[in-house]
Structure formats: structure tokens, C-alpha cells
N, C-alpha and C positions, 0 to 999 in steps of 0.2 A: 621623228618629232622630239623637241628638246623641252625639257621641264621649263614652266615660266617662273614658278614659284621658289624662289630664292632666299635664305636668310639674310640680313645685311651682313653677318659676317663671310657668307658665300661671294659677296661681290668682289671681295678682295682677295681671292683665292687665284692661282694660276688656272688655266684650262688649256688643254692640249684636244686639237682636233687630229684624229689619226683616220687616214684614207688607207684602203688597201683598192689600188687601180689597177683595172685588166686593159691596156692599151689593144685596141683593134686597127686603128688605122692610125700610125706614127706620123704622117704627116700632116693629117689634122690635129692630131694631139699638140704637135709644136704650136699651132696659134694658141691654143689654150694654155701652153704654158708661158707664152709671151704676155699675155693678158692677166693673168691671175696674181702674179708677184707684187703688182702694185695696190692691188684689190687688199690683198694681206697686209701691205704697208700702211695703208689707207686707216685701218682698223687695229692698227696695233700690233700687228702679229707677227712673228718672224718664221722662217723654217727654221727646225730644227734637225730634220731629213729630207731628202727630196729624190726619192728612190736608188739609195745606194744599196747596195750586195746585202743581203739578208743571210741567217745563218739558223735554220730551224734547231731548236733545243728541244722541243719535247711535241708530241702530237704530229699532224700533218700538216699544219698551215703553212703553206708555203706561196705566199702573194707575190706576184709578179713586180709590183711596184709598190711601196710604201712611203707614204706621205707624213711626216708630222710637223704640223704647226703648234706653236705656243701664243697665246693672249693672256692677257693681264686679267681677264675672268672669264667665267661662264657666259657672261651678259656681253662681253665684248666678242666672243667667239660666233654667239648667235647672233649679234648685230652682223657681222662680216657675211654670213652664210647667209642671210635674208637681205642683204643688201641689193642695191638694182645693179652697183658694180658688178659683185659677183654673180649676178643672174646672167650678164652679158658673157661672162666668162664660162658660166656652166652652160650656155647655149653654143658655146663654140667648142664644147668637150661633147655636145650629145651627138652620138654616131661615131664618136673616135674611140671612147672608152666607156667602161661601167665602172661604177666606182661604189664602195660600201665605205660609209663614213661615220663617224660619232664623236661627240665630244667627252672628254673625260675631265672631271673636276682634278686638279692639282692640291699637293700641301700647303697649306698656309705657310708663307714666308717664315723664315728661322727656324 
């Protein structure tokens, strides 16, 4: 669940969706990967990482797949996640992977 209350300045700060994905059915997950990029672009988002190699620095966190998306604001990231377009992608992911996702507010531009 994400907070709906944002100060006006917060609407203009970038936001990042960070996902820790555990793929359990690679063939089915390929369908999700075909659908989701258009939904991200439709809401003004872009990939910053998409499952690249990770190097643990501290602790024991070793996610099998990390995806980081950038949106213009928390509001835009929330709109994408709650959209009917992404709902179709999430349905395609069901049974193919488990995900932990969050939105983190970025720093103001400049």
C-alpha cells in the first residue's frame, strides 16, 4: 500500500519502483516481460535496471532479479501500478514469479 497524501512539492520529485523478483516459471515470465514495457512507457516510466547482475556489499540480500523503474513522481508510479494496463501484466506474472515491490521517493531535481 502506498500513501495517497503528498505535499504539492512531492508531486514533482522523481520516484523509483524497486522490485525484487523470484522467477519460478521462466517461459510464463517471458509473457509478462513482453507486456510490461509498454505499460511503463505509457505512464512516463523507464527502466534503469532490468535483471542485471548484482554484487552484494553488506548483509545477505541476494535477490535473484532486481528491476528499478523511474517515474516523474510518486503519483505517476502509483498510477502505473494501479492501472488496468499493468493489471493485465500482473495477471500474466501470476504463477510465474513472486515479487516484492516498493516505491521510493527520489531527490528533487537540481
